[in-house]
N, C-alpha and C positions, 0 to 999 in steps of 0.2 A: 727110367731111361735117361741117359745123358744126351745133351744137345748134339754131340757129334754122331751118336748112334742114330738119332732121329733124322739128322741130315742125310746120313747114308741110306736109310730106308727110303726117304723121300726121293733121293736121286735115282735109286733103282726103280721105284714105282713110276716116276716121271719118264724115265728112259723107255719104259714099256708102253707108254701112251702114244697113239698116233692121231688122235683127234685134234686137228689144228685149232678149232675154236676153243676147246677146253684148255689147250696149252697156252693160247693167247690170254685166256682169262687168268690162268695161274701166273703167267708172266706179269700181268697187270697188278695182281695182288702182291707179288714179290717186289715189283717196282715201288709200290706205296710204302713198303716196309724197309726198303734198302737204306742202310745207314750212310752209304757213300753215293748218293744219287748225283750223277753228273749230267748237267744240261748241255746239250750240244746246240750251238747257234750257227746260223749261216753268216757268211761274210757281210751281207746286208744288215743283219741284226746287230752284229758287232759294230758296224759303222754307226748305226743309229744310237747304240749305247754310248759309244765314244762321243758323238755329237752332244748327247744329253749330259754327259759328264762335263764336257767343256762348257756348256751353257751354265751348268751349276757352278763351276769354278769362277765364271765371269759374273756370277750374281744374277743371271738372267732367269730368275724364278719368281713365282707368285705363290701365295699361300693357298691352301685348299679352300678357305673361305672366299678368297678373291676369285678363284677359279669357278666355284659354284655360283657366285654372284654373276659372273660373265655368262655362264650357261643359262641361268635363269633369265637374264636380260635378253639373250639371243632367242630363247624359246618364247618369250612374251612378245617378241617382234613379229612372229609368224602369225 
């Protein structure tokens, strides 16, 4: 069976299903295998991403080791 034939069979079978939970599960499976997964972000998320990029360009970063050391220090103060 060719891929296109299998897709046609699946499309017809899915169209006949009315179980919302099952369809949601199938959608989740398909999303994990999608080759062109597009992430949608909110305006607030885009603003935070832009701020982070700007900080990076200005050199306002620390290494992961420095970050972990700061966290350890903070946790030990409690």
